[in-house]
KOLDRENVEX-390169 format. One line per 8 residues: number of its first residue (from 1); their letters; for each residue x, y, z of N, C-alpha, C. Coordinates in steps of 0.1 Angstrom, whole numbers, plus 5000, padded with zeros to 4 digits. Last residue first. Layout:
NUM> a> X:Y:Z:X:Y:Z:X:Y:Z | ...
# end
This chain:
138> vrpaassr> 3802:7275:1024:3807:7262:1020:3796:7254:1012 | 3810:7309:1022:3800:7299:1021:3806:7287:1018 | 3828:7327:1047:3828:7323:1033:3819:7312:1033 | 3814:7355:1065:3819:7342:1064:3817:7335:1051 | 3804:7379:1056:3817:7377:1062:3823:7365:1063 | 3790:7381:1024:3789:7376:1038:3803:7377:1044 | 3781:7410:1005:3788:7399:1008:3789:7396:1023 | 3749:7420:0995:3762:7424:1006:3768:7410:1006
130> rrapllgf> 3736:7430:0965:3738:7419:0975:3751:7422:0982 | 3710:7450:0953:3724:7447:0955:3724:7435:0966 | 3689:7451:0925:3690:7448:0939:3707:7446:0940 | 3696:7478:0900:3693:7464:0904:3696:7463:0920 | 3675:7507:0895:3688:7503:0900:3686:7485:0903 | 3652:7517:0888:3656:7507:0878:3671:7502:0884 | 3647:7536:0906:3637:7526:0904:3643:7516:0896 | 3666:7555:0901:3666:7548:0913:3657:7536:0914
122> vlgaiatv> 3658:7563:0875:3673:7560:0878:3672:7551:0888 | 3631:7573:0877:3635:7564:0869:3648:7557:0871 | 3634:7591:0898:3626:7579:0902:3629:7568:0892 | 3650:7611:0886:3655:7603:0898:3646:7591:0901 | 3631:7619:0867:3642:7612:0864:3648:7604:0875 | 3609:7628:0884:3608:7618:0875:3621:7612:0871 | 3626:7649:0898:3620:7640:0906:3617:7626:0897 | 3629:7667:0875:3641:7661:0882:3638:7649:0891
114> ghlindaw> 3603:7673:0870:3611:7666:0860:3623:7660:0865 | 3595:7686:0893:3586:7673:0890:3596:7665:0879 | 3613:7708:0894:3613:7700:0903:3605:7686:0900 | 3605:7719:0868:3619:7714:0871:3619:7704:0882 | 3579:7727:0872:3584:7717:0861:3596:7711:0863 | 3583:7744:0894:3574:7732:0897:3579:7721:0886 | 3595:7765:0880:3603:7759:0890:3595:7747:0893 | 3573:7772:0859:3586:7767:0856:3596:7759:0867
106> qvdllgrv> 3543:7762:0877:3553:7773:0870:3565:7766:0866 | 3508:7751:0875:3523:7750:0878:3531:7759:0870 | 3479:7747:0883:3486:7759:0879:3501:7757:0884 | 3456:7725:0874:3468:7724:0880:3475:7737:0876 | 3432:7729:0859:3433:7719:0868:3445:7722:0878 | 3435:7749:0838:3423:7749:0847:3424:7739:0860 | 3455:7753:0820:3458:7754:0834:3447:7753:0845 | 3451:7752:0795:3455:7739:0801:3457:7742:0816
98> dvpdgtat> 3437:7777:0787:3440:7765:0777:3441:7752:0785 | 3435:7796:0806:3425:7788:0803:3425:7777:0794 | 3461:7807:0807:3457:7798:0817:3443:7791:0814 | 3483:7813:0783:3468:7815:0783:3464:7804:0795 | 3509:7803:0779:3507:7817:0785:3492:7820:0786 | 3521:7779:0772:3508:7786:0764:3506:7799:0767 | 3540:7770:0789:3543:7776:0776:3533:7783:0768 | 3527:7760:0810:3534:7774:0813:3539:7779:0799
90> sligyvtl> 3515:7737:0799:3506:7749:0808:3515:7762:0807 | 3535:7723:0789:3525:7730:0780:3517:7740:0786 | 3548:7717:0813:3557:7726:0803:3545:7731:0793 | 3527:7705:0825:3532:7718:0831:3538:7725:0822 | 3524:7681:0811:3514:7689:0813:3520:7704:0817 | 3552:7670:0817:3546:7673:0802:3535:7683:0804 | 3551:7668:0843:3560:7676:0838:3558:7680:0824 | 3530:7648:0845:3529:7661:0852:3538:7671:0846
82> galgfftv> 3544:7625:0835:3532:7631:0829:3529:7646:0832 | 3566:7625:0852:3568:7626:0839:3558:7634:0833 | 3549:7617:0875:3556:7632:0873:3561:7634:0860 | 3540:7590:0869:3531:7604:0871:3537:7616:0870 | 3565:7578:0862:3554:7579:0852:3544:7590:0857 | 3580:7581:0888:3585:7585:0873:3573:7587:0864 | 3562:7568:0907:3565:7584:0906:3570:7588:0893 | 3566:7542:0898:3553:7548:0896:3554:7564:0898
74> leivqaaa> 3594:7541:0905:3589:7539:0892:3573:7544:0888 | 3592:7544:0932:3600:7554:0922:3597:7552:0908 | 3577:7524:0939:3571:7537:0943:3578:7548:0934 | 3596:7503:0933:3580:7504:0927:3577:7517:0928 | 3617:7507:0951:3618:7509:0936:3607:7509:0930 | 3605:7506:0976:3609:7518:0972:3613:7519:0957 | 3597:7479:0976:3586:7490:0977:3591:7503:0972 | 3623:7469:0978:3615:7466:0966:3603:7476:0966
66> grraavla> 3632:7481:1002:3638:7482:0990:3629:7481:0979 | 3615:7497:1027:3617:7484:1021:3623:7488:1007 | 3611:7523:1036:3615:7513:1046:3618:7499:1040 | 3601:7540:1018:3615:7539:1020:3620:7530:1030 | 3573:7538:1016:3580:7527:1008:3597:7529:1011 | 3567:7560:1033:3565:7544:1036:3573:7536:1029 | 3578:7580:1017:3583:7578:1032:3579:7564:1037 | 3563:7579:0995:3575:7577:0995:3584:7574:1007
58> llgiatrm> 3536:7584:1003:3541:7572:0999:3554:7567:0998 | 3541:7612:1013:3539:7599:1021:3540:7586:1018 | 3547:7623:0990:3559:7623:0999:3554:7613:1010 | 3522:7619:0974:3536:7615:0969:3545:7613:0980 | 3506:7633:0992:3505:7621:0990:3515:7613:0984 | 3519:7660:0988:3517:7652:1002:3515:7638:1000 | 3513:7665:0962:3526:7665:0968:3528:7658:0980 | 3486:7663:0961:3491:7655:0952:3507:7654:0958
50> idllvgth> 3478:7685:0977:3473:7672:0980:3482:7661:0973 | 3491:7706:0962:3494:7704:0976:3490:7689:0980 | 3475:7705:0940:3490:7704:0939:3498:7701:0953 | 3450:7712:0950:3453:7700:0942:3469:7695:0942 | 3455:7737:0959:3450:7729:0968:3454:7712:0963 | 3489:7752:0955:3474:7751:0951:3470:7740:0960 | 3520:7769:0948:3511:7761:0958:3496:7760:0952 | 3552:7769:0933:3538:7772:0934:3529:7764:0944
42> fvliekgg> 3584:7774:0944:3574:7767:0942:3559:7770:0945 | 3605:7790:0956:3601:7793:0943:3589:7785:0937 | 3592:7790:0989:3606:7793:0980:3601:7797:0966 | 3560:7788:0981:3570:7781:0991:3583:7783:0982 | 3537:7814:0971:3547:7804:0968:3555:7800:0980 | 3501:7813:0985:3516:7821:0983:3526:7809:0978 | 3480:7799:0993:3482:7804:0980:3495:7812:0975 | 3487:7795:1020:3476:7803:1017:3477:7809:1004
34> affggigl> 3505:7780:1035:3511:7792:1026:3499:7800:1022 | 3497:7756:1044:3496:7768:1052:3501:7781:1046 | 3497:7740:1023:3484:7742:1028:3484:7754:1038 | 3524:7739:1015:3515:7746:1007:3502:7748:1012 | 3535:7723:1037:3538:7737:1037:3529:7746:1028 | 3526:7698:1027:3518:7703:1038:3522:7718:1042 | 3541:7698:1003:3528:7695:1003:3521:7702:1014 | 3569:7704:1010:3563:7713:1001:3546:7710:1001
26> vvyvigiv> 3570:7682:1029:3573:7694:1033:3566:7706:1024 | 3566:7660:1011:3557:7662:1023:3559:7677:1028 | 3586:7664:0993:3573:7663:0989:3565:7666:1000 | 3609:7659:1009:3609:7670:1001:3595:7673:0997 | 3606:7634:1019:3608:7645:1028:3607:7658:1021 | 3605:7617:0996:3594:7619:1007:3594:7631:1015 | 3630:7621:0985:3619:7624:0979:3605:7625:0988 | 3643:7609:1007:3648:7622:1003:3635:7628:0996
18> laaaqslp> 3633:7582:1006:3634:7589:1018:3637:7605:1014 | 3640:7575:0979:3626:7574:0983:3625:7583:0997 | 3668:7575:0984:3661:7585:0973:3647:7585:0977 | 3673:7555:1001:3677:7568:1005:3669:7578:0995 | 3664:7533:0987:3655:7536:0997:3660:7550:1003 | 3681:7532:0964:3667:7535:0964:3659:7537:0974 | 3704:7525:0980:3702:7539:0973:3687:7542:0968 | 3698:7499:0987:3697:7509:0997:3697:7523:0990
10> arqagshe> 3685:7473:0973:3690:7488:0969:3688:7498:0978 | 3679:7449:0995:3676:7454:0983:3679:7470:0981 | 3702:7424:1004:3699:7439:1009:3694:7444:0996 | 3707:7394:1014:3700:7402:1004:3697:7413:1010 | 3724:7385:1036:3729:7386:1021:3721:7393:1013 | 3719:7372:1061:3709:7372:1051:3713:7373:1038 | 3745:7354:1075:3740:7370:1070:3731:7364:1062 | 3748:7330:1099:3747:7334:1084:3742:7345:1083
2> am> 3763:7319:1126:3753:7329:1122:3756:7331:1107 | 3771:7288:1135:3776:7299:1131:3766:7307:1124
# end
């Protein structure tokens, strides 16, 4: 009788990593072709586009495995939480020389990064799920 493996690691984390990966790859690669113009409401810049593309690619690779998806989501939480704080300080100062020298982010970017950071924390901390076997264990 075939036994099911029973261990399926957090499929929600994998789905979240897939969505985050697709969004960030589209924004990152699209930013390179935008030529400094905004994509929808999101600001673009070389460093910001590189960062978004890297996050997206890492998330897409991690989406294949539950444990890797949870790890990348926690790493994304810390990275994007820091970027969100930086972005809020940057947009709130109004003087680009103060803190915008490295990344020029706007409020829409801050919201995207903040929501992604929160999603990374929530889905990264989801416990592993176990699928019940069809056959009773003896």
